[in-house]
N, C-alpha and C positions, 0 to 999 in steps of 0.2 A: 666702427673701425675696429678691427681684429688688432690685437695688442700682443708682444712677446713679454713673455711671463715665465718663458722656463727654458733653460741651458742645461743640457747633458753632456759630462765630461768622463771620457774612459781612463780610467786610472787602474794601478798595479794595487794600489792601496786604498781603497775608498775609504777607511776608519782614518789614515792616517791625512787625508787632504781634508776630509772633515773637521779634524781637530785643528788644522790649520785655518780654515774659514771660521770656526767656531770662534777662537782664539784673537785672531787678527782681525776679522770683520764684525763680531757677534751675532755671526748668522746662528739661526735654531736649526736642532734637528727635527723636522716634523713625523719623519718616518725612516725605518728601517725595512729592508726586505726581510722575510721571515726567514732565509738562510743568513740573514747576517751581513751580506756582504755589500748589496747596494744601499747607498746611506743618501736622502733627501732632505734638503736644507734649505730656508728661507731666510729672507731678510725683511719679512713680512708682505713684501710687492712680488718680488720676484725670485723664483725658486729654481735649485740648482740639484742637480739629481748625478752623484758619484758611482759611476757605473763598473763595476768590475771587469779589467780588461786582462782577459785571459792568454795575453800573450800569445794569439795565434795568428802573428802577421798582421795584425790591428795595431796602429799606431793608438799611443795613448793623447788622449787632447780631447777636444770639442768634438762630438760625436752628433748631436742634432738639437734643433731648439724649438721652443714649442709657440704656440699662438691661441690664446684663448678668443674665442669667436663667437657669434651669436646665431649666424647659419651655416653648418656646413654643408649645406646641398648649395647655396648659394657659392661659397667656396671652392668647392667641386666643379659647379659650374664655369666658373674664370678661370680654374687651372686647365679643366677640356679645351677652352677657348685657346689656351697656348698651344694645345696641341699634346699635351701630355696624359700622363696616365691619373686617372681619378684617384682619391684617397682613398688606402686600403684600410679595412678595419683591423685595428688592434687587437689581439687578444682578449676576449673578455674577463679575465683576471688580471690583466694589467689597471693599475690606478692610474690617474689623471687622465691621459687624452684616450680618445676614442677612434682617433684616424691618424694616419699616415702616409705622406706623399713627397714627393723631392721637388726642388724649383728646376728649371732648365739646365743647371748644371752639376745637377745629381747629389746636391746638399739635400740631406733629411730633415724635415720638420714634419711636428708631431700640431691635430687638430682636438681642441677640445672646448666643447659648448660647458660644462660645466666648471671650468678652470682647474688650475693648479694647487689650490690651496689645501684642499683637501683629499685624504686618501678615500678613495671611492672607486671600486670597480663596476662593470655590466649590472651585477644581482644587485650590488646597494642602491644604483640609480633605479632598478626597477621595484623595489620596495618602496622608496620614496617617491616615486612619479604621481601617483594619485594625489599625494599633500601636495607637491609642486604644483600639479594643474589646478587644484582647489585658490590656491593661493596667488596664481596670476590670473585665473577667470575673473 
């Protein structure tokens, strides 16, 4: 069964919000974007992405959530059965999720087969693919 493991929040001050979640809920920073703006945190089970809101008519608050899935193609098939657009591929340089889609109300969600605990881009996954196949074979 797919599991919700990720929530993204748009904020005008990701560092300040990260400090709040760190001090109040003991969450740990697992990654900061190279530009220092986005902060990714975890409680060890669930990840929260604090994304910079550039204030361009986008409200701060929940932006999207993410599912850890075993088979993206199966989930895409189920989404298509609802008459919705199939998930789109995320940019290869983005860590965590490989695909994005929307529910019938237009809520954004990510799909990831590798999960949300490790910072990993398509390039990283390609480097370890042969090793993973040997382990699962």
